[in-house]
C-alpha positions as CSV (number, residue, x, y, z in Angstrom):
1,M,-11.7,-5.6,-16.8
2,E,-11.4,-4.0,-13.5
3,R,-8.2,-4.3,-11.4
4,P,-9.2,-3.9,-7.9
5,E,-5.7,-4.7,-6.7
6,A,-4.5,-1.4,-8.5
7,A,-7.5,0.9,-7.2
8,I,-8.4,-0.7,-4.0
9,W,-9.1,2.8,-2.7
10,I,-9.3,6.1,-4.8
11,S,-10.1,9.3,-3.8
12,D,-9.6,12.6,-5.6
13,E,-6.1,13.4,-3.9
14,W,-4.9,9.3,-3.1
15,R,-4.9,5.9,-4.9
16,V,-4.3,2.8,-2.7
17,A,-2.7,-0.2,-4.7
18,H,-1.0,-3.4,-3.8
19,A,2.5,-3.1,-4.9
20,M,4.5,-4.6,-8.2
21,G,6.7,-7.3,-8.0
22,C,6.5,-8.0,-4.2
23,A,6.8,-11.3,-2.6
24,L,5.0,-10.1,0.2
25,L,1.0,-10.3,0.3
26,G,-0.7,-6.7,2.0
27,W,2.4,-4.7,0.7
28,L,0.4,-1.5,-0.2
29,V,1.4,1.6,-1.8
30,V,-0.3,4.8,-1.6
31,L,0.3,7.2,-4.2
32,P,-1.0,11.3,-5.1
33,R,-3.1,11.1,-8.1
34,R,-0.8,13.8,-9.2
35,H,2.9,13.5,-10.2
36,V,4.9,14.7,-7.0
37,E,8.6,14.1,-6.1
38,G,8.8,15.6,-2.8
39,I,6.4,15.6,0.4
40,H,7.1,19.5,0.7
41,E,4.9,19.6,-2.9
42,L,1.8,18.0,-1.5
43,N,-1.0,20.5,-1.4
44,G,-3.4,21.2,1.1
45,A,-6.2,18.6,0.0
46,E,-3.6,15.9,-0.3
47,T,-2.0,16.8,2.8
48,A,-5.2,16.9,5.0
49,E,-6.5,13.4,3.7
50,L,-2.8,11.9,4.0
51,G,-2.6,11.0,7.7
52,P,-6.2,9.8,8.2
53,L,-5.8,7.6,5.2
54,L,-2.4,5.8,6.2
55,R,-4.1,5.1,9.3
56,D,-7.3,3.5,7.6
57,V,-4.8,1.6,5.3
58,S,-3.1,0.2,8.1
59,Q,-6.3,-0.2,10.5
60,A,-7.5,-2.5,7.2
61,L,-4.2,-4.4,6.5
62,V,-4.4,-5.1,11.1
63,E,-8.3,-6.3,10.5
64,V,-7.7,-8.5,6.9
65,L,-4.7,-9.9,7.7
66,G,-4.3,-9.7,11.4
67,C,-0.9,-8.7,11.3
68,A,0.8,-6.9,14.3
69,K,0.9,-3.4,12.8
70,T,2.0,-1.8,9.6
71,Y,5.6,-0.3,8.4
72,V,4.9,3.3,6.7
73,V,7.8,4.1,4.3
74,M,8.5,7.1,1.7
75,L,12.1,6.8,0.0
76,A,11.0,7.7,-3.5
77,E,14.9,6.9,-4.8
78,T,14.7,4.0,-6.6
79,P,15.3,5.0,-10.8
80,G,12.0,5.0,-12.2
81,F,10.2,5.3,-9.0
82,T,10.9,9.0,-7.5
83,H,7.4,10.3,-7.1
84,V,5.9,10.5,-3.8
85,H,4.9,7.1,-2.6
86,F,4.4,5.4,0.5
87,H,4.9,2.1,1.2
88,V,2.3,0.4,3.6
89,I,4.0,-3.0,4.8
90,P,1.7,-5.4,6.9
91,R,4.4,-6.5,9.6
92,D,3.1,-10.3,11.1
93,T,4.0,-11.1,14.7
94,N,5.9,-14.3,13.4
95,L,8.1,-11.8,10.9
96,A,11.5,-13.1,10.9
97,G,14.1,-11.4,13.0
98,E,16.3,-10.7,9.5
99,L,13.2,-9.4,7.9
100,R,12.1,-6.7,10.2
101,G,12.7,-3.0,9.9
102,T,13.9,-1.5,6.3
103,K,15.2,-5.0,5.9
104,V,11.4,-6.0,4.8
105,F,12.6,-4.7,1.4
106,D,14.1,-8.1,0.8
107,Y,10.6,-8.9,-0.5
108,M,10.7,-6.4,-3.1
109,R,14.2,-7.9,-4.5
110,R,12.7,-11.7,-4.6
111,P,12.5,-13.4,-7.9
112,Q,9.2,-13.3,-9.6
113,S,8.8,-16.9,-9.4
114,E,8.2,-15.9,-5.5
115,W,5.9,-12.4,-6.3
116,V,2.4,-12.6,-4.8
117,P,0.2,-13.9,-7.6
118,L,-2.2,-11.4,-9.2
119,E,-5.5,-13.4,-8.2
120,H,-4.0,-13.2,-4.4
121,Q,-3.6,-9.6,-4.6
122,R,-7.3,-9.3,-6.1
123,D,-9.0,-11.5,-3.3
124,L,-6.8,-9.2,-1.1
125,A,-8.3,-6.3,-2.4
126,L,-11.7,-7.1,-2.8
127,A,-11.5,-7.5,1.1
128,L,-9.7,-4.4,2.1
129,R,-12.6,-3.0,0.4
130,E,-15.0,-4.3,2.5
131,S,-13.3,-3.7,5.7
132,S,-14.3,-1.1,8.2
133,P,-12.3,1.5,7.4
134,F,-13.4,1.5,3.7
135,E,-16.9,0.7,3.6
136,G,-18.4,2.3,1.1
137,P,-15.5,4.4,-0.7
138,S,-15.5,5.2,-4.3
139,V,-13.3,3.1,-6.8
140,E,-15.0,4.3,-10.0
141,R,-13.1,7.5,-10.3
């Protein structure tokens, strides 16, 4: 069975997926297709694609969710997640002040009962694929 939430968009260099174990719909991760632990390890093709891809992912979230903007964060410090991955996080206009900035990571610490249901992730993934920044990308790789 296809899992669109795990592969919203794929190129030779990058994959875009919905974050796992998160209580915020639209929290996406942009991951290189190969294991890389630091940005300085990215090759030329990965580097060339990264900026436009982060812009396109952000644009798609604004278009589909109507968020005010996105946060883009790369830390790669959590045990088991030391590989490069960029969090692209929708920041709604109504997001409470106590959840703005890096405090938004509270959504990753919520109990499983608050996590975004898989069916909502799938619906969003399909809508993002149809948004103007991603019209026509292959997800068959």
